N, C-alpha and C positions, 0 to 999 in steps of 0.2 A: 504494500500500500504506500503510495507516494505521500510524502509529507506536505503539509500546507505551506504555500509560499509566503514568505515574510513580506508584509505590505510595504515596509519601508526599505526594501532591498536597494532600490535606486539611490535613496538618500545615504544609506550605509556605504555603497560603492563610491558615491561622491565624496563622502567624508574620508574614506580611505585614500582616495586620490589627493584630496586636500592635505591630508597628513603626509603623504609621500612627497608632495611638493614642498611643504614646510620643512620636512627633513632635509631635502636638498638645499633649500635656502639657508638653513642653519649650518649645514656642512660647508657651504661656500663662505658664509660669514666667519665661521671658525677658522677656515683655511686662510682667509684674508688676515684675520687677527694674528694667527701664528706666523705668517710671513712678515707682517709688520713688526711683530715682537722680535723675530730673528734679525731683521734688519736693524732694529734699535740696538740689540745686543752686539751686533757686529760693529756698528758705529761707535758704541761706547768702548768696546775692546780696542778699536783702532785709536781712539783718543788716548787710552791708557798707554798703549805701545808708543805712540808719538810723544807723549809726555815723558816717558822714560828715556826715549831717544834724545829729546830736547835737554833733559837733565844731564845726560852723558856728554852731549856736544856743546853745552852751554859755555864751557871754558874755551872751546875751540873757535866759537863764533867771534869774529873780530869786527864784523861790520854791523852797524846799527840796522841796516836794511835787512839783513838776515834775521835779526831779532824781530823786526817789524813783520816780516813774512810769517814767522812762527806765530806771533801774536794774532795777526789777521786770520791765519788758518785756524787757530784755536777758537777764536771768536765765531768764525763761520761754522765750525763743527758744533759749538755749543748751541747755536741757532738751529742747525739741522737736527741735533738731538732733541731739542725742545719741540720742534715741529713734528718729529717722528713720535715723540712721547704723546703729543696731542692726538696724532693719528691713531696710535695704539689705544688711547683712551676712548676715542670716538668709535673705533672698531669693536672695542670691548662692549660699549653701550649697544651697538647694533647687534652684536652677537647675543647679548642678554635679551634684547627685545625679540630676536628671532627665536630664542629658546622659549620665551614665554608664549609666543604665538604657536610654536610647535606643541608645547604642553597643552595649550587650550584645544588645538586640533585633535590631539590624542585623547583628551577627555571627551570631546564631542563624539568621536568614533567609539570610544569605550562605552558610552551611554547607550548608543544604538546597538552595539554588540550584546550588551547585557539585556537589553529589551528583546533582542532577537532570541537569545538563549532562553529567556523567561517565556516568551511566546512558544518556542519549540517545546519546552517542558510542559507547558499547559496543554499544548496539542497532544503530546504523547500521553499525558495523564487522561485527557478526554477520550482518546482512542482506546486506551486500556480499559477505561470504565465502560465504554460502549461495547467493547469485545467481551468483557465480563458479563454485562447485561445480556448480550446475545447468547453467550454460553449458558447462562442461567435459564434463559427462556427455552433453549433446546433441551436442557436437562429436565425442566418442568414438563415440556411437551412429551418427552420420552416416557417419563414416569406416568403421566396421565394416559398415554396410549397403551402402556403395559397393564395398567389397572383396569382398563376396559375390556 
């Protein structure tokens, strides 16, 4: 005996598709955040290495122009690191927002799945009850026909 079709099956399929899309959006946002974080780490490491190099070469630098170049470079790198940190913070916010949207989509889908499971259980129980009533009726009719 075929089961009764869930009335909201199309809505459930739609919500499953929405959840899949939200998962992809979250994955892209997380990937962007990780790339930006890696870039920030590389830039910070580069500044540390150049700072150490500058300290080593400080005594060797005899021209004020060389010192000015280092100072300008460090100033530019500080600005780049600041900009990259702001980008990382922004991407973190985007990733958090996408995570919240994904969780909401998962909840919506879960509600419909629970409803579908509940309806399927109700249907099975109803069919079991009808089958039991049918079997009881057959047993009663057999008993009545034997007694006649």
